[in-house]
Structure formats: structure tokens, C-alpha cells
N, CA, C and O atoms as a Tinker XYZ file with bonds, in Angstrom:
   508  protein
     1  N      0.396000  -16.813000  -28.158000    73     2
     2  CA    -0.266000  -15.999000  -27.149000    64     1     3
     3  C      0.730000  -14.986000  -26.586000    63     2     4     5
     4  O      1.867000  -15.339000  -26.274000    81     3
     5  N      0.316000  -13.765000  -26.459000    73     3     6
     6  CA     1.193000  -12.730000  -25.937000    64     5     7
     7  C      0.952000  -12.525000  -24.440000    63     6     8     9
     8  O     -0.171000  -12.643000  -23.951000    81     7
     9  N      2.019000  -12.220000  -23.744000    73     7    10
    10  CA     1.922000  -11.981000  -22.308000    64     9    11
    11  C      1.663000  -10.507000  -22.011000    63    10    12    13
    12  O      1.444000  -10.132000  -20.859000    81    11
    13  N      1.689000   -9.675000  -23.045000    73    11    14
    14  CA     1.478000   -8.246000  -22.834000    64    13    15
    15  C      0.048000   -7.952000  -22.416000    63    14    16    17
    16  O     -0.911000   -8.509000  -22.951000    81    15
    17  N     -0.062000   -7.073000  -21.459000    73    15    18
    18  CA    -1.362000   -6.731000  -20.896000    64    17    19
    19  C     -1.808000   -5.363000  -21.397000    63    18    20    21
    20  O     -1.023000   -4.415000  -21.428000    81    19
    21  N     -3.072000   -5.271000  -21.788000    73    19    22
    22  CA    -3.628000   -3.967000  -22.157000    64    21    23
    23  C     -3.624000   -3.021000  -20.962000    63    22    24    25
    24  O     -3.451000   -1.812000  -21.120000    81    23
    25  N     -3.817000   -3.578000  -19.763000    73    23    26
    26  CA    -3.796000   -2.772000  -18.542000    64    25    27
    27  C     -2.426000   -2.109000  -18.368000    63    26    28    29
    28  O     -2.349000   -0.921000  -18.055000    81    27
    29  N     -1.350000   -2.866000  -18.570000    73    27    30
    30  CA    -0.005000   -2.303000  -18.430000    64    29    31
    31  C      0.274000   -1.320000  -19.562000    63    30    32    33
    32  O      0.881000   -0.274000  -19.334000    81    31
    33  N     -0.158000   -1.640000  -20.769000    73    31    34
    34  CA     0.040000   -0.726000  -21.897000    64    33    35
    35  C     -0.631000    0.620000  -21.624000    63    34    36    37
    36  O     -0.045000    1.670000  -21.891000    81    35
    37  N     -1.837000    0.595000  -21.103000    73    35    38
    38  CA    -2.548000    1.839000  -20.779000    64    37    39
    39  C     -1.843000    2.582000  -19.655000    63    38    40    41
    40  O     -1.727000    3.807000  -19.692000    81    39
    41  N     -1.371000    1.844000  -18.656000    73    39    42
    42  CA    -0.646000    2.461000  -17.544000    64    41    43
    43  C      0.600000    3.179000  -18.076000    63    42    44    45
    44  O      0.862000    4.327000  -17.717000    81    43
    45  N      1.359000    2.498000  -18.929000    73    43    46
    46  CA     2.588000    3.093000  -19.455000    64    45    47
    47  C      2.301000    4.266000  -20.389000    63    46    48    49
    48  O      3.067000    5.229000  -20.424000    81    47
    49  N      1.222000    4.197000  -21.134000    73    47    50
    50  CA     0.871000    5.311000  -22.021000    64    49    51
    51  C      0.638000    6.596000  -21.227000    63    50    52    53
    52  O      0.938000    7.689000  -21.707000    81    51
    53  N      0.107000    6.464000  -20.021000    73    51    54
    54  CA    -0.171000    7.630000  -19.180000    64    53    55
    55  C      0.992000    7.992000  -18.264000    63    54    56    57
    56  O      0.990000    9.062000  -17.655000    81    55
    57  N      1.976000    7.121000  -18.162000    73    55    58
    58  CA     3.076000    7.335000  -17.218000    64    57    59
    59  C      3.961000    8.508000  -17.634000    63    58    60    61
    60  O      4.389000    8.612000  -18.784000    81    59
    61  N      4.220000    9.383000  -16.671000    73    59    62
    62  CA     5.195000   10.455000  -16.852000    64    61    63
    63  C      6.286000   10.215000  -15.822000    63    62    64    65
    64  O      6.106000   10.483000  -14.634000    81    63
    65  N      7.410000    9.710000  -16.287000    73    63    66
    66  CA     8.508000    9.333000  -15.396000    64    65    67
    67  C      9.806000    9.428000  -16.187000    63    66    68    69
    68  O      9.839000    9.027000  -17.351000    81    67
    69  N     10.876000    9.947000  -15.589000    73    67    70
    70  CA    12.129000   10.084000  -16.333000    64    69    71
    71  C     12.712000    8.745000  -16.807000    63    70    72    73
    72  O     13.511000    8.718000  -17.744000    81    71
    73  N     12.325000    7.652000  -16.177000    73    71    74
    74  CA    12.835000    6.334000  -16.559000    64    73    75
    75  C     11.842000    5.541000  -17.409000    63    74    76    77
    76  O     12.014000    4.336000  -17.594000    81    75
    77  N     10.821000    6.194000  -17.921000    73    75    78
    78  CA     9.822000    5.479000  -18.729000    64    77    79
    79  C     10.467000    4.687000  -19.874000    63    78    80    81
    80  O     10.084000    3.537000  -20.089000    81    79
    81  N     11.428000    5.251000  -20.619000    73    79    82
    82  CA    12.044000    4.441000  -21.681000    64    81    83
    83  C     12.746000    3.188000  -21.135000    63    82    84    85
    84  O     12.777000    2.156000  -21.805000    81    83
    85  N     13.298000    3.274000  -19.945000    73    83    86
    86  CA    13.925000    2.110000  -19.324000    64    85    87
    87  C     12.910000    1.060000  -18.928000    63    86    88    89
    88  O     13.142000   -0.135000  -19.110000    81    87
    89  N     11.786000    1.498000  -18.390000    73    87    90
    90  CA    10.703000    0.577000  -18.036000    64    89    91
    91  C     10.218000   -0.138000  -19.289000    63    90    92    93
    92  O     10.054000   -1.358000  -19.285000    81    91
    93  N      9.988000    0.608000  -20.353000    73    91    94
    94  CA     9.501000    0.017000  -21.596000    64    93    95
    95  C     10.525000   -0.954000  -22.191000    63    94    96    97
    96  O     10.160000   -2.011000  -22.704000    81    95
    97  N     11.788000   -0.593000  -22.118000    73    95    98
    98  CA    12.850000   -1.459000  -22.645000    64    97    99
    99  C     12.927000   -2.778000  -21.870000    63    98   100   101
   100  O     12.967000   -3.853000  -22.467000    81    99
   101  N     12.946000   -2.686000  -20.545000    73    99   102
   102  CA    13.032000   -3.897000  -19.726000    64   101   103
   103  C     11.757000   -4.732000  -19.848000    63   102   104   105
   104  O     11.816000   -5.962000  -19.874000    81   103
   105  N     10.630000   -4.076000  -19.919000    73   103   106
   106  CA     9.360000   -4.794000  -20.086000    64   105   107
   107  C      9.401000   -5.644000  -21.355000    63   106   108   109
   108  O      9.088000   -6.834000  -21.323000    81   107
   109  N      9.782000   -5.039000  -22.446000    73   107   110
   110  CA     9.824000   -5.760000  -23.721000    64   109   111
   111  C     10.808000   -6.926000  -23.667000    63   110   112   113
   112  O     10.501000   -8.019000  -24.143000    81   111
   113  N     11.972000   -6.702000  -23.097000    73   111   114
   114  CA    12.998000   -7.740000  -23.048000    64   113   115
   115  C     12.583000   -8.909000  -22.153000    63   114   116   117
   116  O     12.788000  -10.068000  -22.512000    81   115
   117  N     12.007000   -8.610000  -21.004000    73   115   118
   118  CA    11.595000   -9.663000  -20.073000    64   117   119
   119  C     10.457000  -10.486000  -20.669000    63   118   120   121
   120  O     10.493000  -11.715000  -20.612000    81   119
   121  N      9.451000   -9.830000  -21.238000    73   119   122
   122  CA     8.328000  -10.568000  -21.816000    64   121   123
   123  C      8.757000  -11.382000  -23.031000    63   122   124   125
   124  O      8.215000  -12.461000  -23.268000    81   123
   125  N      9.715000  -10.887000  -23.801000    73   123   126
   126  CA    10.193000  -11.621000  -24.977000    64   125   127
   127  C     11.037000  -12.834000  -24.593000    63   126   128   129
   128  O     11.159000  -13.775000  -25.378000    81   127
   129  N     11.609000  -12.822000  -23.417000    73   127   130
   130  CA    12.535000  -13.877000  -23.007000    64   129   131
   131  C     11.853000  -15.166000  -22.584000    63   130   132   133
   132  O     12.451000  -16.239000  -22.657000    81   131
   133  N     10.600000  -15.068000  -22.138000    73   131   134
   134  CA     9.923000  -16.268000  -21.641000    64   133   135
   135  C      8.417000  -16.058000  -21.772000    63   134   136   137
   136  O      7.853000  -15.154000  -21.156000    81   135
   137  N      7.780000  -16.890000  -22.569000    73   135   138
   138  CA     6.344000  -16.694000  -22.795000    64   137   139
   139  C      5.473000  -17.163000  -21.634000    63   138   140   141
   140  O      4.250000  -17.039000  -21.701000    81   139
   141  N      6.069000  -17.695000  -20.580000    73   139   142
   142  CA     5.314000  -18.053000  -19.380000    64   141   143
   143  C      5.171000  -16.867000  -18.423000    63   142   144   145
   144  O      4.399000  -16.923000  -17.466000    81   143
   145  N      5.912000  -15.807000  -18.685000    73   143   146
   146  CA     5.830000  -14.608000  -17.843000    64   145   147
   147  C      4.691000  -13.737000  -18.350000    63   146   148   149
   148  O      4.593000  -13.450000  -19.543000    81   147
   149  N      3.836000  -13.321000  -17.430000    73   147   150
   150  CA     2.745000  -12.416000  -17.747000    64   149   151
   151  C      2.945000  -11.126000  -16.954000    63   150   152   153
   152  O      3.890000  -11.009000  -16.173000    81   151
   153  N      2.070000  -10.180000  -17.155000    73   151   154
   154  CA     2.217000   -8.896000  -16.476000    64   153   155
   155  C      0.862000   -8.349000  -16.071000    63   154   156   157
   156  O     -0.179000   -8.726000  -16.608000    81   155
   157  N      0.915000   -7.456000  -15.116000    73   155   158
   158  CA    -0.259000   -6.711000  -14.675000    64   157   159
   159  C      0.235000   -5.499000  -13.888000    63   158   160   161
   160  O      1.429000   -5.372000  -13.615000    81   159
   161  N     -0.674000   -4.627000  -13.531000    73   159   162
   162  CA    -0.327000   -3.496000  -12.674000    64   161   163
   163  C     -0.586000   -3.928000  -11.237000    63   162   164   165
   164  O     -1.687000   -4.358000  -10.891000    81   163
   165  N      0.441000   -3.807000  -10.411000    73   163   166
   166  CA     0.362000   -4.182000   -8.998000    64   165   167
   167  C      1.106000   -3.106000   -8.221000    63   166   168   169
   168  O      2.190000   -2.690000   -8.632000    81   167
   169  N      0.560000   -2.659000   -7.135000    73   167   170
   170  CA     1.188000   -1.626000   -6.320000    64   169   171
   171  C      1.509000   -0.384000   -7.156000    63   170   172   173
   172  O      2.548000    0.250000   -6.973000    81   171
   173  N      0.604000   -0.050000   -8.069000    73   171   174
   174  CA     0.707000    1.123000   -8.934000    64   173   175
   175  C      1.969000    1.126000   -9.798000    63   174   176   177
   176  O      2.601000    2.163000   -9.999000    81   175
   177  N      2.322000   -0.063000  -10.303000    73   175   178
   178  CA     3.472000   -0.186000  -11.192000    64   177   179
   179  C      3.361000   -1.495000  -11.968000    63   178   180   181
   180  O      2.667000   -2.412000  -11.531000    81   179
   181  N      4.035000   -1.594000  -13.111000    73   179   182
   182  CA     4.042000   -2.860000  -13.837000    64   181   183
   183  C      4.699000   -3.962000  -13.002000    63   182   184   185
   184  O      5.727000   -3.753000  -12.357000    81   183
   185  N      4.078000   -5.131000  -13.036000    73   183   186
   186  CA     4.561000   -6.271000  -12.270000    64   185   187
   187  C      4.568000   -7.502000  -13.178000    63   186   188   189
   188  O      3.666000   -7.682000  -13.997000    81   187
   189  N      5.589000   -8.345000  -13.027000    73   187   190
   190  CA     5.712000   -9.567000  -13.808000    64   189   191
   191  C      5.311000  -10.757000  -12.957000    63   190   192   193
   192  O      5.658000  -10.843000  -11.779000    81   191
   193  N      4.578000  -11.668000  -13.566000    73   191   194
   194  CA     4.061000  -12.840000  -12.864000    64   193   195
   195  C      4.575000  -14.118000  -13.519000    63   194   196   197
   196  O      4.841000  -14.170000  -14.720000    81   195
   197  N      4.701000  -15.131000  -12.693000    73   195   198
   198  CA     5.032000  -16.474000  -13.163000    64   197   199
   199  C      4.067000  -17.411000  -12.462000    63   198   200   201
   200  O      3.974000  -17.400000  -11.234000    81   199
   201  N      3.351000  -18.219000  -13.221000    73   199   202
   202  CA     2.321000  -19.097000  -12.669000    64   201   203
   203  C      1.304000  -18.282000  -11.869000    63   202   204   205
   204  O      0.821000  -18.716000  -10.823000    81   203
   205  N      0.994000  -17.102000  -12.381000    73   203   206
   206  CA     0.001000  -16.187000  -11.807000    64   205   207
   207  C      0.373000  -15.632000  -10.432000    63   206   208   209
   208  O     -0.492000  -15.161000   -9.693000    81   207
   209  N      1.659000  -15.688000  -10.093000    73   207   210
   210  CA     2.147000  -15.108000   -8.838000    64   209   211
   211  C      3.087000  -13.954000   -9.186000    63   210   212   213
   212  O      4.032000  -14.133000   -9.955000    81   211
   213  N      2.833000  -12.786000   -8.630000    73   211   214
   214  CA     3.726000  -11.647000   -8.846000    64   213   215
   215  C      5.106000  -11.993000   -8.303000    63   214   216   217
   216  O      5.241000  -12.438000   -7.163000    81   215
   217  N      6.135000  -11.785000   -9.130000    73   215   218
   218  CA     7.495000  -12.135000   -8.718000    64   217   219
   219  C      8.488000  -10.990000   -8.904000    63   218   220   221
   220  O      9.554000  -10.995000   -8.287000    81   219
   221  N      8.158000  -10.014000   -9.741000    73   219   222
   222  CA     9.052000   -8.874000   -9.970000    64   221   223
   223  C      8.191000   -7.658000  -10.281000    63   222   224   225
   224  O      7.333000   -7.700000  -11.162000    81   223
   225  N      8.429000   -6.573000   -9.549000    73   223   226
   226  CA     7.599000   -5.376000   -9.685000    64   225   227
   227  C      8.484000   -4.141000   -9.751000    63   226   228   229
   228  O      9.397000   -3.969000   -8.944000    81   227
   229  N      8.200000   -3.283000  -10.727000    73   227   230
   230  CA     8.929000   -2.019000  -10.794000    64   229   231
   231  C      8.568000   -1.155000   -9.603000    63   230   232   233
   232  O      7.424000   -1.147000   -9.148000    81   231
   233  N      9.541000   -0.438000   -9.112000    73   231   234
   234  CA     9.324000    0.597000   -8.096000    64   233   235
   235  C      9.690000    1.916000   -8.761000    63   234   236   237
   236  O     10.843000    2.144000   -9.127000    81   235
   237  N      8.697000    2.774000   -8.911000    73   235   238
   238  CA     8.872000    4.009000   -9.676000    64   237   239
   239  C      9.006000    5.248000   -8.807000    63   238   240   241
   240  O      9.303000    6.328000   -9.317000    81   239
   241  N      8.795000    5.115000   -7.526000    73   239   242
   242  CA     8.906000    6.265000   -6.618000    64   241   243
   243  C      9.990000    6.006000   -5.592000    63   242   244   245
   244  O     10.066000    4.888000   -5.083000    81   243
   245  N     10.813000    6.947000   -5.265000    73   243   246
   246  CA    10.818000    8.308000   -5.818000    64   245   247
   247  C     11.293000    8.292000   -7.268000    63   246   248   249
   248  O     11.903000    7.316000   -7.706000    81   247
   249  N     11.030000    9.328000   -7.996000    73   247   250
   250  CA    11.304000    9.365000   -9.424000    64   249   251
   251  C     12.740000    9.593000   -9.830000    63   250   252   253
   252  O     13.020000    9.720000  -11.022000    81   251
   253  N     13.665000    9.651000   -8.886000    73   251   254
   254  CA    15.062000    9.909000   -9.226000    64   253   255
   255  C     15.829000    8.645000   -9.607000    63   254   256   257
   256  O     17.020000    8.706000   -9.914000    81   255
   257  N     15.138000    7.485000   -9.588000    73   255   258
   258  CA    15.775000    6.229000   -9.965000    64   257   259
   259  C     14.684000    5.244000  -10.372000    63   258   260   261
   260  O     13.491000    5.486000  -10.189000    81   259
   261  N     15.131000    4.154000  -10.915000    73   259   262
   262  CA    14.232000    3.072000  -11.261000    64   261   263
   263  C     14.707000    1.840000  -10.519000    63   262   264   265
   264  O     15.903000    1.552000  -10.482000    81   263
   265  N     13.778000    1.116000   -9.930000    73   263   266
   266  CA    14.130000   -0.121000   -9.256000    64   265   267
   267  C     13.210000   -1.233000   -9.727000    63   266   268   269
   268  O     12.053000   -1.006000  -10.081000    81   267
   269  N     13.757000   -2.438000   -9.723000    73   267   270
   270  CA    12.976000   -3.634000   -9.980000    64   269   271
   271  C     13.087000   -4.487000   -8.725000    63   270   272   273
   272  O     14.170000   -4.952000   -8.369000    81   271
   273  N     11.960000   -4.686000   -8.063000    73   271   274
   274  CA    11.925000   -5.448000   -6.822000    64   273   275
   275  C     11.619000   -6.901000   -7.176000    63   274   276   277
   276  O     10.604000   -7.197000   -7.805000    81   275
   277  N     12.506000   -7.797000   -6.765000    73   275   278
   278  CA    12.308000   -9.229000   -6.964000    64   277   279
   279  C     11.793000   -9.792000   -5.652000    63   278   280   281
   280  O     12.434000   -9.656000   -4.610000    81   279
   281  N     10.635000  -10.424000   -5.711000    73   279   282
   282  CA     9.996000  -10.915000   -4.490000    64   281   283
   283  C      9.355000  -12.258000   -4.771000    63   282   284   285
   284  O      9.436000  -12.764000   -5.890000    81   283
   285  N      8.729000  -12.828000   -3.784000    73   283   286
   286  CA     8.130000  -14.157000   -3.925000    64   285   287
   287  C      6.616000  -14.109000   -3.817000    63   286   288   289
   288  O      5.989000  -15.077000   -3.387000    81   287
   289  N      6.037000  -13.000000   -4.201000    73   287   290
   290  CA     4.591000  -12.849000   -4.167000    64   289   291
   291  C      4.187000  -11.744000   -3.226000    63   290   292   293
   292  O      5.028000  -11.118000   -2.580000    81   291
   293  N      2.902000  -11.511000   -3.154000    73   291   294
   294  CA     2.373000  -10.410000   -2.358000    64   293   295
   295  C      2.430000  -10.679000   -0.864000    63   294   296   297
   296  O      2.421000   -9.745000   -0.062000    81   295
   297  N      2.490000  -11.942000   -0.487000    73   295   298
   298  CA     2.558000  -12.268000    0.939000    64   297   299
   299  C      3.854000  -13.004000    1.241000    63   298   300   301
   300  O      4.382000  -13.734000    0.401000    81   299
   301  N      4.347000  -12.804000    2.431000    73   299   302
   302  CA     5.594000  -13.432000    2.865000    64   301   303
   303  C      5.397000  -14.936000    2.978000    63   302   304   305
   304  O      4.374000  -15.400000    3.482000    81   303
   305  N      6.377000  -15.690000    2.509000    73   303   306
   306  CA     6.327000  -17.153000    2.555000    64   305   307
   307  C      7.355000  -17.643000    3.554000    63   306   308   309
   308  O      8.530000  -17.801000    3.222000    81   307
   309  N      6.915000  -17.878000    4.764000    73   307   310
   310  CA     7.840000  -18.317000    5.808000    64   309   311
   311  C      8.833000  -17.224000    6.133000    63   310   312   313
   312  O      8.583000  -16.045000    5.881000    81   311
   313  N      9.961000  -17.622000    6.693000    73   311   314
   314  CA    10.978000  -16.632000    7.042000    64   313   315
   315  C     12.016000  -16.448000    5.941000    63   314   316   317
   316  O     12.923000  -15.628000    6.084000    81   315
   317  N     11.899000  -17.200000    4.837000    73   315   318
   318  CA    12.811000  -17.061000    3.711000    64   317   319
   319  C     14.156000  -17.723000    3.918000    63   318   320   321
   320  O     15.001000  -17.686000    3.024000    81   319
   321  N     14.375000  -18.328000    5.074000    73   319   322
   322  CA    15.680000  -18.917000    5.379000    64   321   323
   323  C     16.031000  -20.052000    4.424000    63   322   324   325
   324  O     17.211000  -20.319000    4.194000    81   323
   325  N     15.035000  -20.718000    3.868000    73   323   326
   326  CA    15.294000  -21.836000    2.968000    64   325   327
   327  C     15.456000  -21.393000    1.513000    63   326   328   329
   328  O     15.695000  -22.227000    0.640000    81   327
   329  N     15.330000  -20.101000    1.245000    73   327   330
   330  CA    15.422000  -19.580000   -0.121000    64   329   331
   331  C     16.859000  -19.185000   -0.435000    63   330   332   333
   332  O     17.488000  -18.437000    0.314000    81   331
   333  N     17.371000  -19.698000   -1.558000    73   331   334
   334  CA    18.737000  -19.359000   -1.993000    64   333   335
   335  C     18.696000  -18.973000   -3.468000    63   334   336   337
   336  O     18.000000  -19.594000   -4.271000    81   335
   337  N     19.448000  -17.947000   -3.800000    73   335   338
   338  CA    19.470000  -17.468000   -5.175000    64   337   339
   339  C     20.861000  -16.922000   -5.482000    63   338   340   341
   340  O     21.407000  -16.122000   -4.722000    81   339
   341  N     21.417000  -17.354000   -6.582000    73   339   342
   342  CA    22.745000  -16.895000   -7.005000    64   341   343
   343  C     22.623000  -15.574000   -7.769000    63   342   344   345
   344  O     21.698000  -15.377000   -8.557000    81   343
   345  N     23.573000  -14.682000   -7.518000    73   343   346
   346  CA    23.617000  -13.374000   -8.177000    64   345   347
   347  C     24.980000  -13.202000   -8.855000    63   346   348   349
   348  O     25.811000  -12.433000   -8.370000    81   347
   349  N     25.227000  -13.909000   -9.977000    73   347   350
   350  CA    26.540000  -13.841000  -10.611000    64   349   351
   351  C     26.889000  -12.474000  -11.192000    63   350   352   353
   352  O     28.062000  -12.190000  -11.435000    81   351
   353  N     25.904000  -11.640000  -11.413000    73   351   354
   354  CA    26.150000  -10.320000  -12.001000    64   353   355
   355  C     26.347000   -9.231000  -10.949000    63   354   356   357
   356  O     26.740000   -8.113000  -11.284000    81   355
   357  N     26.082000   -9.544000   -9.696000    73   355   358
   358  CA    26.219000   -8.557000   -8.630000    64   357   359
   359  C     25.210000   -7.423000   -8.716000    63   358   360   361
   360  O     25.500000   -6.299000   -8.307000    81   359
   361  N     24.043000   -7.709000   -9.236000    73   359   362
   362  CA    23.019000   -6.677000   -9.408000    64   361   363
   363  C     22.136000   -6.480000   -8.182000    63   362   364   365
   364  O     21.562000   -5.408000   -7.989000    81   363
   365  N     22.028000   -7.516000   -7.355000    73   363   366
   366  CA    21.011000   -7.523000   -6.317000    64   365   367
   367  C     21.455000   -6.881000   -5.013000    63   366   368   369
   368  O     22.560000   -7.115000   -4.524000    81   367
   369  N     20.573000   -6.073000   -4.470000    73   367   370
   370  CA    20.703000   -5.573000   -3.104000    64   369   371
   371  C     19.642000   -6.319000   -2.303000    63   370   372   373
   372  O     18.445000   -6.135000   -2.521000    81   371
   373  N     20.087000   -7.152000   -1.385000    73   371   374
   374  CA    19.151000   -7.961000   -0.609000    64   373   375
   375  C     18.533000   -7.107000    0.490000    63   374   376   377
   376  O     19.246000   -6.532000    1.312000    81   375
   377  N     17.209000   -7.026000    0.501000    73   375   378
   378  CA    16.498000   -6.248000    1.513000    64   377   379
   379  C     15.785000   -7.157000    2.511000    63   378   380   381
   380  O     15.266000   -6.688000    3.524000    81   379
   381  N     15.762000   -8.446000    2.226000    73   379   382
   382  CA    15.251000   -9.489000    3.114000    64   381   383
   383  C     15.858000  -10.797000    2.609000    63   382   384   385
   384  O     16.509000  -10.815000    1.564000    81   383
   385  N     15.654000  -11.875000    3.334000    73   383   386
   386  CA    16.253000  -13.147000    2.912000    64   385   387
   387  C     15.670000  -13.652000    1.603000    63   386   388   389
   388  O     16.289000  -14.479000    0.933000    81   387
   389  N     14.489000  -13.169000    1.227000    73   387   390
   390  CA    13.863000  -13.628000   -0.005000    64   389   391
   391  C     13.327000  -12.479000   -0.868000    63   390   392   393
   392  O     12.379000  -12.654000   -1.633000    81   391
   393  N     13.942000  -11.316000   -0.732000    73   391   394
   394  CA    13.541000  -10.133000   -1.496000    64   393   395
   395  C     14.787000   -9.325000   -1.829000    63   394   396   397
   396  O     15.620000   -9.042000   -0.968000    81   395
   397  N     14.888000   -8.963000   -3.103000    73   395   398
   398  CA    16.053000   -8.202000   -3.548000    64   397   399
   399  C     15.606000   -7.086000   -4.488000    63   398   400   401
   400  O     14.510000   -7.125000   -5.048000    81   399
   401  N     16.476000   -6.094000   -4.647000    73   399   402
   402  CA    16.178000   -4.939000   -5.483000    64   401   403
   403  C     17.337000   -4.726000   -6.452000    63   402   404   405
   404  O     18.507000   -4.818000   -6.079000    81   403
   405  N     16.987000   -4.440000   -7.693000    73   403   406
   406  CA    17.965000   -3.992000   -8.692000    64   405   407
   407  C     17.695000   -2.511000   -8.902000    63   406   408   409
   408  O     16.568000   -2.121000   -9.208000    81   407
   409  N     18.719000   -1.684000   -8.739000    73   407   410
   410  CA    18.565000   -0.235000   -8.882000    64   409   411
   411  C     19.309000    0.248000  -10.120000    63   410   412   413
   412  O     20.458000   -0.126000  -10.356000    81   411
   413  N     18.642000    1.079000  -10.899000    73   411   414
   414  CA    19.230000    1.679000  -12.099000    64   413   415
   415  C     19.381000    3.171000  -11.846000    63   414   416   417
   416  O     18.409000    3.852000  -11.518000    81   415
   417  N     20.580000    3.672000  -11.997000    73   415   418
   418  CA    20.866000    5.091000  -11.745000    64   417   419
   419  C     20.405000    5.989000  -12.880000    63   418   420   421
   420  O     20.002000    7.132000  -12.663000    81   419
   421  N     20.473000    5.448000  -14.114000    73   419   422
   422  CA    20.103000    6.232000  -15.287000    64   421   423
   423  C     19.781000    5.281000  -16.428000    63   422   424   425
   424  O     19.877000    4.064000  -16.274000    81   423
   425  N     19.400000    5.834000  -17.572000    73   423   426
   426  CA    19.016000    4.996000  -18.705000    64   425   427
   427  C     20.192000    4.234000  -19.292000    63   426   428   429
   428  O     20.008000    3.143000  -19.832000    81   427
   429  N     21.400000    4.787000  -19.197000    73   427   430
   430  CA    22.588000    4.052000  -19.647000    64   429   431
   431  C     22.794000    2.799000  -18.795000    63   430   432   433
   432  O     23.211000    1.758000  -19.301000    81   431
   433  N     22.502000    2.908000  -17.517000    73   431   434
   434  CA    22.598000    1.774000  -16.599000    64   433   435
   435  C     21.606000    0.677000  -16.999000    63   434   436   437
   436  O     21.932000   -0.509000  -16.948000    81   435
   437  N     20.407000    1.076000  -17.394000    73   435   438
   438  CA    19.406000    0.113000  -17.864000    64   437   439
   439  C     19.940000   -0.615000  -19.089000    63   438   440   441
   440  O     19.898000   -1.843000  -19.151000    81   439
   441  N     20.442000    0.138000  -20.064000    73   439   442
   442  CA    20.942000   -0.462000  -21.308000    64   441   443
   443  C     22.131000   -1.382000  -21.053000    63   442   444   445
   444  O     22.211000   -2.471000  -21.622000    81   443
   445  N     23.045000   -0.950000  -20.207000    73   443   446
   446  CA    24.259000   -1.729000  -19.945000    64   445   447
   447  C     23.964000   -3.045000  -19.235000    63   446   448   449
   448  O     24.707000   -4.015000  -19.389000    81   447
   449  N     22.898000   -3.082000  -18.467000    73   447   450
   450  CA    22.590000   -4.270000  -17.665000    64   449   451
   451  C     21.386000   -5.068000  -18.166000    63   450   452   453
   452  O     20.963000   -6.019000  -17.508000    81   451
   453  N     20.839000   -4.701000  -19.301000    73   451   454
   454  CA    19.613000   -5.341000  -19.788000    64   453   455
   455  C     19.717000   -6.866000  -19.838000    63   454   456   457
   456  O     18.854000   -7.553000  -19.293000    81   455
   457  N     20.742000   -7.402000  -20.473000    73   455   458
   458  CA    20.871000   -8.860000  -20.611000    64   457   459
   459  C     21.002000   -9.534000  -19.251000    63   458   460   461
   460  O     20.400000  -10.583000  -19.018000    81   459
   461  N     21.775000   -8.947000  -18.361000    73   459   462
   462  CA    21.955000   -9.518000  -17.022000    64   461   463
   463  C     20.648000   -9.461000  -16.228000    63   462   464   465
   464  O     20.333000  -10.391000  -15.485000    81   463
   465  N     19.896000   -8.388000  -16.381000    73   463   466
   466  CA    18.617000   -8.254000  -15.681000    64   465   467
   467  C     17.644000   -9.309000  -16.196000    63   466   468   469
   468  O     16.978000   -9.970000  -15.399000    81   467
   469  N     17.552000   -9.477000  -17.494000    73   467   470
   470  CA    16.642000  -10.475000  -18.057000    64   469   471
   471  C     17.021000  -11.864000  -17.558000    63   470   472   473
   472  O     16.152000  -12.630000  -17.141000    81   471
   473  N     18.294000  -12.192000  -17.594000    73   471   474
   474  CA    18.745000  -13.496000  -17.089000    64   473   475
   475  C     18.359000  -13.667000  -15.610000    63   474   476   477
   476  O     17.854000  -14.714000  -15.207000    81   475
   477  N     18.601000  -12.642000  -14.829000    73   475   478
   478  CA    18.294000  -12.701000  -13.389000    64   477   479
   479  C     16.792000  -12.880000  -13.161000    63   478   480   481
   480  O     16.386000  -13.700000  -12.337000    81   479
   481  N     15.973000  -12.125000  -13.877000    73   479   482
   482  CA    14.524000  -12.216000  -13.700000    64   481   483
   483  C     14.017000  -13.595000  -14.105000    63   482   484   485
   484  O     13.179000  -14.167000  -13.408000    81   483
   485  N     14.498000  -14.130000  -15.196000    73   483   486
   486  CA    14.060000  -15.464000  -15.641000    64   485   487
   487  C     14.415000  -16.509000  -14.588000    63   486   488   489
   488  O     13.588000  -17.361000  -14.262000    81   487
   489  N     15.616000  -16.455000  -14.062000    73   487   490
   490  CA    16.012000  -17.414000  -13.020000    64   489   491
   491  C     15.212000  -17.201000  -11.736000    63   490   492   493
   492  O     14.852000  -18.168000  -11.066000    81   491
   493  N     14.933000  -15.950000  -11.389000    73   491   494
   494  CA    14.154000  -15.645000  -10.184000    64   493   495
   495  C     12.742000  -16.227000  -10.291000    63   494   496   497
   496  O     12.212000  -16.777000   -9.326000    81   495
   497  N     12.155000  -16.099000  -11.456000    73   495   498
   498  CA    10.797000  -16.602000  -11.653000    64   497   499
   499  C     10.725000  -18.099000  -11.340000    63   498   500   501
   500  O      9.724000  -18.585000  -10.814000    81   499
   501  N     11.763000  -18.799000  -11.659000    73   499   502
   502  CA    11.773000  -20.259000  -11.477000    64   501   503
   503  C     12.279000  -20.695000  -10.109000    63   502   504   505
   504  O     12.160000  -21.865000   -9.746000    81   503
   505  N     12.840000  -19.767000   -9.354000    73   503   506
   506  CA    13.445000  -20.123000   -8.058000    64   505   507
   507  C     12.390000  -20.445000   -7.018000    63   506   508
   508  O     12.725000  -20.763000   -5.877000    81   507
């Protein structure tokens, strides 16, 4: 069974964004890494789900960068004080106690960090 969504494929086919190749690259790598991860369009961007809960969503605006927001679903779960997550690659910018952002400056940045991003996303999904 494939986790790829026709909805996301159609969204990406119509997407005009300077980081589109990076989005497509990370999408393929993340979905290939764990068959329990699914995807859909959420907040007008591709979003990855684990156990049917959105956990990582691309942020495509403004268009001068690409970000992947790691979160714990669409609604806040408590104050996040009990949530702990290790960031051995130093990729995460914490914007709340249970929400972090990975920012890519350019497509070379996406390529250089692909393996670390996939590892981080897989661990985040299970956290």
C-alpha cells in the first residue's frame, strides 16, 4: 500500500514555488522511509500524518525559503511541558515547547540535510 496521496500529487503538479524540487525530494524520502506515514494537503501545503494525525507540514510562504513545521496535530495538546525531543543534528528551531521548524535556505540545503531531516521526521512521528 502506498502512502502517496492523489490530492498531494495534484497540489504539487499545480505548485509554482522556487523550492518545489525540494518539496518533492523531501516528500519522496519521508514517505519511502516509513510506510505508516501518510500525507494530505493541510493549511494549503503538503502535510505528513502518523496514525491519522498531522505531525509535519510544509510551510511554503513566504516563497523565499522552505520550512517544515513539526507539530503535534492541529490542536494544542496541553502546555507541551511534558514533551521532550532530541535534536542531534541541530536542525530544529523551537517555536513552542512542542513545535519546531526546520528551515531550508536553498535547494543545496535540502540536499545536504535530507538524511537528517528524514531521521528527525521519523522520530518526531513516534514521539
